[in-house]
SEKE-149882 format. One record per residue (C-alpha): residue number from 0; residue in three letters; chain; x negated, y, z negated. Coordinates in steps of 0.5 Angstrom, whole numbers, always signed. Layout:
SEKE-149882
> num	residu	chaine	px	py	pz
> NUM	Ala	A	X	Y	Z
...
***
This chain:
SEKE-149882
> num	residu	chaine	px	py	pz
> 0	Met	A	+308	-398	-254
> 1	Lys	A	+309	-402	-260
> 2	Gly	A	+308	-402	-267
> 3	Leu	A	+310	-403	-274
> 4	Leu	A	+314	-399	-279
> 5	Ile	A	+312	-401	-287
> 6	Gln	A	+317	-397	-292
> 7	Asp	A	+319	-400	-299
> 8	Gly	A	+315	-406	-298
> 9	Ala	A	+319	-408	-292
> 10	Val	A	+316	-409	-285
> 11	Thr	A	+320	-408	-279
> 12	Gly	A	+319	-406	-271
> 13	Ala	A	+317	-399	-270
> 14	Thr	A	+323	-397	-266
> 15	Gln	A	+325	-390	-264
> 16	Gln	A	+332	-390	-268
> 17	Gly	A	+328	-394	-274
> 18	Ile	A	+323	-388	-274
> 19	Glu	A	+328	-383	-274
> 20	Gln	A	+331	-386	-280
> 21	Ala	A	+325	-386	-284
> 22	Ala	A	+323	-379	-282
> 23	Ala	A	+330	-377	-284
> 24	Gly	A	+330	-381	-291
> 25	Gly	A	+326	-379	-297
> 26	Gly	A	+322	-385	-298
> 27	Phe	A	+315	-386	-297
> 28	Phe	A	+313	-390	-290
> 29	Trp	A	+307	-392	-286
> 30	Leu	A	+308	-392	-278
> 31	Asp	A	+303	-396	-274
> 32	Leu	A	+303	-395	-267
> 33	Asp	A	+299	-399	-261
> 34	Ile	A	+300	-394	-255
> 35	His	A	+295	-399	-251
> 36	Ala	A	+301	-399	-245
> 37	Pro	A	+306	-395	-247
> 38	Gly	A	+313	-396	-243
> 39	Pro	A	+317	-391	-239
> 40	Asp	A	+322	-390	-245
> 41	Asp	A	+316	-389	-250
> 42	Asp	A	+315	-381	-251
> 43	Val	A	+309	-381	-257
> 44	Thr	A	+307	-374	-255
> 45	Gly	A	+315	-372	-256
> 46	Met	A	+316	-376	-262
> 47	Leu	A	+310	-373	-266
> 48	Thr	A	+312	-366	-264
> 49	Arg	A	+319	-366	-264
> 50	Thr	A	+321	-371	-270
> 51	Phe	A	+315	-370	-274
> 52	Arg	A	+313	-363	-272
> 53	Phe	A	+306	-364	-272
> 54	His	A	+301	-358	-269
> 55	Pro	A	+301	-359	-261
> 56	Val	A	+293	-359	-262
> 57	Ala	A	+293	-365	-266
> 58	Val	A	+298	-368	-262
> 59	Glu	A	+294	-367	-256
> 60	Ala	A	+288	-370	-259
> 61	Ala	A	+292	-376	-261
> 62	Asp	A	+295	-377	-254
> 63	Lys	A	+288	-376	-250
> 64	Phe	A	+283	-380	-255
> 65	Gly	A	+276	-380	-253
> 66	Gln	A	+275	-376	-259
> 67	Arg	A	+269	-375	-264
> 68	Ala	A	+270	-377	-272
> 69	Arg	A	+273	-371	-276
> 70	Ile	A	+278	-369	-280
> 71	Asp	A	+282	-363	-279
> 72	Glu	A	+287	-360	-284
> 73	Tyr	A	+293	-356	-282
> 74	Asp	A	+299	-353	-287
> 75	Asp	A	+302	-359	-289
> 76	Phe	A	+298	-365	-286
> 77	Val	A	+291	-367	-284
> 78	His	A	+289	-370	-278
> 79	Ile	A	+284	-375	-278
> 80	Val	A	+280	-379	-272
> 81	Thr	A	+276	-385	-275
> 82	Phe	A	+273	-391	-272
> 83	Gly	A	+273	-399	-273
> 84	Met	A	+271	-405	-269
> 85	Ala	A	+276	-407	-264
> 86	Gly	A	+279	-414	-263
> 87	Asp	A	+273	-416	-258
> 88	Gly	A	+268	-415	-263
> 89	Lys	A	+264	-411	-258
> 90	Ser	A	+267	-405	-257
> 91	Val	A	+270	-399	-262
> 92	Ala	A	+277	-398	-264
> 93	Glu	A	+279	-390	-264
> 94	Val	A	+284	-389	-269
> 95	His	A	+288	-383	-270
> 96	Cys	A	+291	-382	-277
> 97	Phe	A	+297	-376	-279
> 98	Val	A	+297	-376	-287
> 99	Thr	A	+302	-372	-290
> 100	Glu	A	+305	-373	-297
> 101	Lys	A	+311	-377	-295
> 102	Phe	A	+308	-381	-289
> 103	Ile	A	+302	-384	-285
> 104	Ile	A	+302	-385	-278
> 105	Ser	A	+296	-389	-275
> 106	Ile	A	+295	-389	-267
> 107	His	A	+291	-393	-264
> 108	Gln	A	+290	-397	-257
> 109	Gly	A	+289	-404	-256
> 110	Asn	A	+288	-409	-262
> 111	Cys	A	+285	-407	-268
> 112	Pro	A	+285	-413	-273
> 113	Ala	A	+283	-408	-279
> 114	Leu	A	+290	-405	-279
> 115	Ala	A	+293	-412	-280
> 116	Thr	A	+289	-413	-286
> 117	Val	A	+291	-407	-289
> 118	Arg	A	+298	-409	-289
> 119	Asp	A	+296	-415	-293
> 120	Arg	A	+292	-411	-298
> 121	Ile	A	+297	-406	-299
> 122	Gly	A	+302	-410	-304
> 123	Asn	A	+296	-412	-309
> 124	His	A	+290	-407	-309
> 125	His	A	+289	-403	-315
> 126	Ser	A	+288	-396	-312
> 127	Arg	A	+296	-396	-312
> 128	Asp	A	+296	-395	-319
> 129	Val	A	+291	-389	-320
> 130	Ala	A	+293	-385	-313
> 131	Ala	A	+298	-383	-309
> 132	Pro	A	+301	-387	-304
> 133	Gln	A	+298	-383	-298
> 134	Val	A	+292	-383	-301
> 135	Ala	A	+292	-391	-303
> 136	Ile	A	+294	-393	-296
> 137	Phe	A	+289	-388	-292
> 138	Tyr	A	+283	-391	-297
> 139	Leu	A	+285	-398	-295
> 140	Ile	A	+285	-396	-287
> 141	Met	A	+278	-393	-288
> 142	Asp	A	+276	-398	-292
> 143	Thr	A	+278	-404	-287
> 144	Leu	A	+276	-400	-281
> 145	Ile	A	+269	-399	-284
> 146	Asp	A	+268	-406	-287
> 147	Ser	A	+269	-408	-280
> 148	Phe	A	+262	-406	-278
> 149	Phe	A	+259	-411	-283
> 150	Pro	A	+260	-418	-279
> 151	Val	A	+258	-415	-273
> 152	Leu	A	+252	-412	-275
> 153	Ser	A	+250	-419	-279
> 154	Asp	A	+251	-422	-272
> 155	Phe	A	+246	-417	-269
> 156	Asp	A	+241	-419	-275
> 157	Asp	A	+242	-426	-273
> 158	Ser	A	+241	-425	-265
> 159	Ile	A	+235	-421	-266
> 160	Asp	A	+232	-426	-270
> 161	Asp	A	+233	-432	-265
> 162	Leu	A	+232	-427	-259
> 163	Glu	A	+225	-425	-262
> 164	Gly	A	+223	-432	-263
> 165	Ala	A	+225	-434	-256
> 166	Ile	A	+221	-428	-253
> 167	Leu	A	+215	-430	-256
> 168	Lys	A	+216	-437	-253
> 169	Thr	A	+218	-436	-246
> 170	Pro	A	+220	-429	-244
> 171	Thr	A	+225	-428	-239
> 172	Glu	A	+229	-423	-235
> 173	Ala	A	+235	-425	-238
> 174	Gln	A	+233	-424	-245
> 175	Leu	A	+231	-417	-243
> 176	Gly	A	+238	-416	-240
> 177	Thr	A	+241	-418	-247
> 178	Leu	A	+236	-413	-250
> 179	Phe	A	+239	-407	-246
> 180	Gly	A	+246	-410	-248
> 181	Met	A	+245	-410	-255
> 182	Lys	A	+242	-403	-255
> 183	Arg	A	+248	-400	-252
> 184	Glu	A	+252	-403	-257
> 185	Ile	A	+248	-401	-263
> 186	Met	A	+248	-394	-260
> 187	Thr	A	+255	-394	-259
> 188	Ile	A	+256	-396	-266
> 189	Arg	A	+251	-390	-268
> 190	Lys	A	+255	-385	-264
> 191	Val	A	+261	-386	-269
> 192	Ile	A	+258	-388	-275
> 193	Thr	A	+254	-381	-276
> 194	Pro	A	+260	-377	-275
> 195	Gln	A	+264	-381	-279
> 196	Arg	A	+259	-381	-285
> 197	Asp	A	+259	-373	-285
> 198	Met	A	+267	-373	-285
> 199	Ile	A	+267	-377	-291
> 200	Ala	A	+262	-373	-294
> 201	Ser	A	+266	-366	-293
> 202	Leu	A	+272	-370	-296
> 203	Asn	A	+268	-371	-302
> 204	Asn	A	+265	-364	-302
> 205	Gly	A	+272	-361	-302
> 206	Met	A	+271	-358	-296
> 207	Val	A	+278	-361	-294
> 208	Ala	A	+283	-365	-298
> 209	Ile	A	+288	-370	-296
> 210	Pro	A	+295	-368	-299
> 211	Gly	A	+296	-371	-306
> 212	Met	A	+288	-372	-307
> 213	Thr	A	+286	-373	-314
> 214	Asp	A	+280	-374	-318
> 215	Gln	A	+281	-381	-319
> 216	Gly	A	+283	-382	-312
> 217	Ser	A	+277	-379	-310
> 218	Val	A	+273	-384	-313
> 219	Tyr	A	+275	-389	-308
> 220	Phe	A	+272	-384	-302
> 221	Arg	A	+265	-384	-305
> 222	Ser	A	+265	-391	-305
> 223	Leu	A	+267	-391	-297
> 224	Tyr	A	+261	-386	-297
> 225	Asp	A	+256	-391	-300
> 226	His	A	+258	-396	-295
> 227	Leu	A	+257	-391	-289
> 228	Ile	A	+250	-390	-291
> 229	Arg	A	+249	-397	-291
> 230	Ile	A	+252	-398	-284
> 231	Ser	A	+248	-392	-282
> 232	Asp	A	+241	-395	-285
> 233	Met	A	+243	-402	-282
> 234	Val	A	+244	-399	-275
> 235	Asp	A	+238	-395	-275
> 236	Gly	A	+234	-401	-277
> 237	Tyr	A	+237	-406	-272
> 238	Arg	A	+236	-400	-267
> 239	Asp	A	+228	-400	-268
> 240	Leu	A	+228	-408	-268
> 241	Ile	A	+231	-408	-261
> 242	Ser	A	+226	-403	-259
> 243	Gly	A	+221	-407	-262
> 244	Ala	A	+223	-413	-259
> 245	Met	A	+223	-410	-252
> 246	Asp	A	+216	-408	-253
> 247	Thr	A	+214	-415	-255
> 248	His	A	+218	-417	-249
> 249	Leu	A	+214	-413	-244
> 250	Ser	A	+207	-414	-248
> 251	Met	A	+208	-422	-247
> 252	Val	A	+210	-421	-239
> 253	Ser	A	+204	-416	-239
> 254	Asn	A	+200	-422	-242
> 255	Arg	A	+202	-427	-238
> 256	Leu	A	+201	-423	-232
> 257	Asn	A	+194	-422	-234
> 258	Val	A	+192	-429	-235
> 259	Ile	A	+195	-431	-228
> 260	Met	A	+190	-425	-226
> 261	Lys	A	+184	-428	-230
> 262	Gln	A	+186	-435	-227
> 263	Leu	A	+186	-433	-220
> 264	Ala	A	+180	-429	-221
> 265	Met	A	+176	-435	-224
> 266	Ile	A	+178	-439	-218
> 267	Ala	A	+176	-433	-213
> 268	Thr	A	+169	-433	-217
> 269	Ile	A	+168	-440	-216
> 270	Phe	A	+169	-440	-209
> 271	Leu	A	+165	-434	-208
> 272	Pro	A	+158	-438	-208
> 273	Leu	A	+160	-444	-205
> 274	Gly	A	+162	-440	-199
> 275	Phe	A	+155	-437	-199
> 276	Leu	A	+152	-443	-200
> 277	Thr	A	+156	-447	-194
> 278	Gly	A	+155	-441	-190
> 279	Phe	A	+147	-441	-191
> 280	Phe	A	+146	-448	-189
> 281	Gly	A	+151	-448	-184
> 282	Gln	A	+146	-443	-180
> 283	Asn	A	+143	-446	-174
> 284	Phe	A	+136	-443	-174
> 285	Ala	A	+130	-446	-172
> 286	Trp	A	+126	-446	-179
> 287	Leu	A	+132	-449	-183
> 288	Thr	A	+133	-454	-177
> 289	Gly	A	+126	-456	-178
> 290	His	A	+124	-456	-185
> 291	Leu	A	+131	-457	-189
> 292	Gln	A	+136	-461	-185
> 293	Val	A	+131	-466	-183
> 294	Ser	A	+134	-472	-187
> 295	Phe	A	+140	-474	-191
> 296	Arg	A	+137	-473	-198
> 297	Tyr	A	+135	-466	-197
> 298	Phe	A	+142	-465	-195
> 299	Leu	A	+144	-468	-201
> 300	Phe	A	+139	-464	-206
> 301	Leu	A	+140	-457	-203
> 302	Gly	A	+147	-457	-200
> 303	Leu	A	+151	-461	-205
> 304	Gly	A	+146	-460	-211
> 305	Ser	A	+146	-453	-210
> 306	Glu	A	+153	-452	-210
> 307	Leu	A	+154	-457	-216
> 308	Val	A	+149	-452	-220
> 309	Ala	A	+153	-446	-218
> 310	Ile	A	+159	-449	-221
> 311	Val	A	+156	-451	-227
> 312	Leu	A	+153	-444	-228
> 313	Leu	A	+160	-441	-227
> 314	Phe	A	+163	-446	-232
> 315	Ile	A	+158	-444	-237
> 316	Val	A	+159	-437	-236
> 317	Phe	A	+166	-437	-237
> 318	Lys	A	+166	-441	-243
> 319	Lys	A	+161	-436	-246
> 320	Arg	A	+166	-431	-244
> 321	Gly	A	+172	-435	-247
> 322	Trp	A	+176	-436	-241
> 323	Leu	A	+176	-443	-242
> 324	Gly	A	+178	-444	-249
> 325	Ser	A	+176	-441	-256
> 326	Gly	A	+170	-436	-256
> 327	Pro	A	+168	-428	-255
> 328	Thr	A	+173	-425	-250
> 329	Ala	A	+171	-421	-244
***
């Protein structure tokens, strides 16, 4: 376990002794914990239960992770499960927040760059002047986590445009694999954005409340709901674009297969009359031998000439059908 303890503007390491001193003191603090690889001496569950006296149900949810975005209201604190983009830019980071009137505890697994941005914004953001510290810090946490989706979705837009152009030029199997990977990523984002949007909507409607929330502070969370609506619309739009690109890829592959089959059919059609004519003149019947195969001129005129005429007639038919260039399709 590693983390940071922010109290009265000072940032220190999150040691067990420092956490206990902050909990016993009277000042407001924010504790950010990364429990990606807890050590043998790290007892996060015990600390949440014994030191901060959180409800066991909330502690169990924070200990297991893999939760759905939601906000649960208890007697003297609220437990929020929210999401943002992880440090790799491809997976989502699950963040558990415990908000009380005296402190905020955020728990996550692995690198979460959005929370590092919050520490830089706390000192100069205008929300501190109109809202309680727990409301202001929780708003900044939610704001940075939600905004972390925008750069990823912007890259999706550019990637889809480039991929569509490449598909129209030369469809490949690798492009189809890329599309499936992008679809999985966009569906992962959609699974966390939709419940997160509903969570903020319930907060704005007054169904649940954060300790110390006022009308001035609720204005900031209405802007969060607007951001989530935008992200939800973008995700749905990109999902449709990816599905359309997959359909385009399959259509292009099918069209190329049809062209190949048409070319093979043309070759087979050309050799069909040639095979008949050579077989006919290769027969060793007396009448053919006595009347048609009496000189080399007859061979050129009837043998090779009939085959050339058959080829020319076939090319004329192919041209009218549009198989050799522009023209009406078959």
